[in-house]
N, C-alpha and C positions, 0 to 999 in steps of 0.2 A: 256419616249421616244415618239416621234411623228411618227405616222404611215403615210402610203402613202396617204390615203384619206384626212387626216388633212392637209398635205402639198398641195394637189391639191386644197382643198377648200380655203386655204390661198392665193394660186396663183390666183384663180378666183376672190376673193375679191380685191386683189391688182390690178388686171387688170381692174376690174369694177371701182375702185377708180380713176385710171389714165385715164379712157376713157373720152372723151369730152362729155359735156352735150348737148344732142340733143334737140333743141327747135323746136317744130312742127310749120310748116308754116300755113298760113291761108288756103291754099288749102288742106293741110292734115287734119286740124281741120274740114273743111267742109265735107271732105270725111268720116271722122270718125262719124260725126253727121248723115250723110246719112245712114251709115252702122247701127248705133244705131236705127234709125227710122225703117229701114227695118227689123231689128231683132225684134223690138217691134211689128211691124205689123204682123210678122210671128207668134209671140207668142199669139197675140190677137185672132188668129183663134182658138187656143186651149183653152185659158183661158179667153177669153172675151177682150174687148177693154182696153188698159192700161190707167192709169190716165193721164189727160191732162198735169200735171206738169212733168210727166216722158218723154213725147214726146218733150215738149218745153223747156227742161232743158238746161240751158246755159253750155257751155263747161268751165272747170276750167281754171283759168288764170295760166300762167307759169312765172317763174323767170329765167332770163338769168344771168349766173354767169360769170363775167369777172375778173379773178384774185381773189383778195380779196374783190372786190366790188360786190354788188348784185343790179341789175337794174330791178325793177319790171315793168312788162308790164302793159298795160291799163286794169284795172279791169272791169269786166262785171257789169251791173246794179244790177244783183242778188247778186253778191259778195259784192258790196258796201252797199246794203241793210242789209246784214248780219253783216257787220262791224259796221254799225250805230245802230244796235239794242241795244247795250250796252250804247250808249250815252244818256245823260239826255234829255228827251223830254220836250219842253217848256210847262208849264201848260196853259191850256185854261182859258178864262175868267169864264167859268162855273165851272172849277175846283177850281179856287181861290174864287169864290162866295160861293161855297159849303164849302170850308175850313173855311172861315170867319164866315159863319152862324153856322156851327157845333161848332166851337171853342167858339163863343160867348154864345151859348146855354149851353155848358159844363161849362164855367166859371160862368154863372149865376146860374146853379144848385149847383155848389160847394159853391159859396158865400152865397146862401140862407140857407145852412145847417151848414157850418163851418163859424162861425161869427168872424169877426175881424182879419182875416188872408188873406186879399186881395192880399198883395204882395207875400205871400207864395204860394197862389193858382196860381197866374200868373207865377211864376218861375217854379212851378210844371208842369204847362201846357207847358211851353217852352221845358222842358226836355221830356215829354211824346210825344208831337207832333214832336220832333226831334228823337224819338226812343231810348232814353237813360235812364239810371238808375239815381236815386236820393238818396242822403243821407240827411235825415232830422235830425237836431240837435236842441233840446229844452228841457226844464224842463218838468216833467210829468204834465198831465192834460191840455195841450194846444190844444188837438184835432188832434194830428198827426195820430193816428190810425183811427179816424173817417174820416179824410180827405182821407186817402187811400181807405178805404172801400166805401166811397161815390163815389170816382172816378171809382171803379170797377162796382158799380151799374149803374152809368150813361153811362158806355160803354158796359154793358152786358158782362163783361169778367169774367172768372173763377178766383176767389180770394182765396188765401191761406195765413194763418198767421203762422209764426214760432216764438215762444217765445224762444229767445236765453238764455241759462243758462250754467253755467260752466260744467255741466255733459251732455250736448247735444253732440251727436256723428254725424259724417258725414252721416252715414246711415240713421239717423233720418231726413235728409234733402233730399238726392238724392234718397233714396230707397235702397232696399236690395233684395237678392235672397232667396226665401223660398221654402220649400218642400210642395207640394200639391198632393192631390189624384186626379187621372184622370182615367176615364173609359177606359178600354182596350177591344176592340171588339174581338181581336184575342183570348184572354183567357177567354172571357165572365166574366171578373172581373174588377179589378182596379189596377193601378200601380202608383208608386210615381215618380213624376217628379219635376225638379227645374223650378220655374217660378219667374219672376221679379215682385216685388211689388213696384210701383212707389211711391216716396216720395212727400211731399208737394211742392217741387220745380216745379213739372209738373203742373203749372198753368200759367195763363196769367199775373196776378199781384201777386207778392210774397211780403208780408210784413215781413221783417226781423226785428222784434221788439227787441230793445236793443242789437244790433248786436255785440257791444263791450263787452258783458258779456260772450260770448263763447270763448273757447280756439282757438288759431291760427289754430290748426288742423281742427276744425269745421268751422271756418271762411273761410278756403281755399276751402271748398266744394262748395262755390258759385262762385269761380273764373272762372271755365270753362263755367258754365251756363251764366255768365254775359258777357263773351267775345265771345265765339263761339256759344252760344245758343244750346249747346249740353251737355249731361251728360254721362260720361263713368263709367260703373259699370261692373266689371268682364272683360269679353272679348268682350263686346258690347258697342257701342256708340249710344245713343238714342237722337233724336232731341227733343227739347222742343217746346211746342205749341207757335204759333205765333199769335199776337205779344207777346213779353215777356219783363216784366219789374221787376226789383228788387227795391223796395222802402224800404230803411233801416232807422231805427231811432236809436239815441243814446242820452244818458243823459249826459250833460256836467258837472253836479254838483257832483254827487257821482261817484268818480273814483276808490274807493277801490274795489278790487276784479274784476276789469275789465282788458281787454286786448286791448289796442289801436290797431286800424286797421293798418296793414302795408301799406307803401306807394304804393306798387304794387296794393293793393286792393282799396285803396282810389282813385287811378288814374282811375279805371274802372267806377267810378261814374261820370256821365256826369256833374252833378251840386251838390253842397252842399248848402242846403237851411237852413238858420237860422230861427227858429220859435220864434218870440218875444212874450213877455207877452202882452195881449190885453189891450186897453185903457179902461177908466171908462165907457164911453158910450157903448163900445162893451160888457163889462161885464153885463150891464143892458139887452142888447139884448140876451146874452147867457142865462140869467135867464128866460126871456120871452119865449124862444124857447125850453128850455130843461126841465124845472121843471113843466110844465103844463101837461094836459091830452092828448094833441094832439101829435102824433108821426110824425116826418117829415122824408121822405125818397126820395131820388133822383129818378127822372124818367129817363128812358132810352133815351139817346140823339143819340147815334150812336152804331154801331156794331163793332166787331173786324176787319172785312174786310174793313169797311169804315175807321177805324182808320189807317189801313195800307195804304190805298189810300191817306189819309191826310198827312202821313209821306212822301210818295213819292212826293206829290205835293210840300211840303215845301223844300225838298232837291233839287228840280229842279229850285228854284229861283236863278237867276244869282247874282253874286257878282262882283263889279267892281274891276279892278286891284289895284287901289290906296287904296281901302278899305282892300283888302287882305294884301297889304304891311303894312298898319297901324296895322292890327291884328298881323302880324309877329313882328313888332317893339314892340308891347305891350308884346308879349310872351318873346322876347329876353331880355326885360328890367327886367324880373324877375330873371335873372341869374347874380350873382355877378361877374362872370369872363368875362362878355361882356363889350365892350366899351360904354361910355356915358350912363351908368345906373345911376339912382338916388343914392344919397349918403346913404339913408336909406337902400337900397337894398345891397350895398356893405358892410354895417356895420352889418346888422341883419339877412341876408339870408344865409343859408347854401347851399340849392339846389333850383333851379327854377322849373318852370312848364315844363312838358313834351309836346311833340307834340299833345298829346290828348287834352291838354288845348286849343291849337289853333283850333282843330276840334270842340271842344265844343263851343267856341265863334262863329265860323262861322255858325254852324248848328242852334244854338239857336237864333242867330241874324236874320236868315232867317225867323224863326217862329215869332219873335217879329215884324219884318217888316210887315208880313201879318196880324197879329193881330191889328196893327195900321192902316191898310188899304193901305199899300204901297207895291209896287212890286219890290223894290230894297232895299238893305241893306245899312244903313248909318253908319257913325262913332259913332253917338249917340247910335245906337243899340249895337255896340261893347263895348262901355263904360258902358252901363247898364248891360250887361251880363258878364262883366269881373269879377265882384265880386263873383257871385256864381260859375263861371267856373274856377277860379284860386285860391280861398281861401284855398282849401284843397290840392292844388298842390304845394304850396310854403312852404318849410321846413325851419323853423327858426333855427338859431344857438343858442349857449348858451347865448350870449349877448342879443339877441332878446327876449328869454324866460325870462331872468333875469330882463330886463327892462319893461316887460309887453307889448311889441309891438305885435299888432295883424296883421294878413294878410290883413285886411281891410285898416289899415293905410298905408301899403306898396302899395297896389293896387291903393289907392287914390293918393299917391305920383307918382306912375308910370303914371297914366292918366294925371296928371298935368304937368309932365315934358317930356312926349313923344310928339314929333311933329306930327301933323295931316297931314302934307304934305311933 
């Protein structure tokens, strides 16, 4: 049953909803501002002078409602400044010069220690400077772990390595709650309390070595950290240190006893980089730099805070409209159900790339343009980053797997048959 007070409250709410919206006039606003100033001056006698911003604060803007339409009034300069705070600020020439200088130093340090993998290093830097995760695929002994550790040394970031095995549990990655002894001043003794013990995921650079050897249950422990940069354990959600990168490796040869990564987790990797076997001259250099008495170690090039500033600088690089449209056409060409797609895509592709593939192409193209000394993204940038950005997002059907078709063959056909204008 509804009592009398509930009915009266409902009547008041109904009357308030039907009441016309009163828009204050300019004279009323000025009168209110004068009253506010007088109140602040009166308070200053007791509590000292108020802050200057409190006296000169602009009055809020109002919205006039006419039927179903909303007509905004003119916004004050302070309000406009607040709205523009979230917009991308154009990088200055000093920001771009700093970006290019640090990126070149970082690339030089990595190439001096990891020999014969210049393309891999460049693609790794594209992902790191874009703020994304990387999946490295290659046979053992090609320096994947060395590359990741060297990157952490050059950036002075906290590094953690997780060796994935079939018996690895999610708590071994994210951490767990343990019972600890804590001094109790009230009883002059100690008491047992639950405390959280962070796992190795609480680092800036996490190397997930042979990630496909762990069970899907354990692999899923990385999903939240890779997407939201947080870890939920028990009833608490804890943020991960920033910047945060997951650099995972997997062996394409030995597939027995492995668990292929699901498409949802593959899609969270910004790039998939293939680590090729080095050439003969590179093997000679590997011998000269690794079997001698001298030990090589990367010097620090930048800090974590500087890296975050570099990522923001790269994201602020503009992209022309026709370049964005070309990137969209490249992405849509990976879907067999779209019109005017290459014949190979219709025949061998089951599912195409997700919108994350488009984001990966745009963000890494901005970094590539800066590394080449350009302030704008070109179509050549999109074509170059399309291979690492899309190869793990294209799912082949049975015919494609049976005929030995690779995602690289399909991406090359897409680039050749997609119009640039």
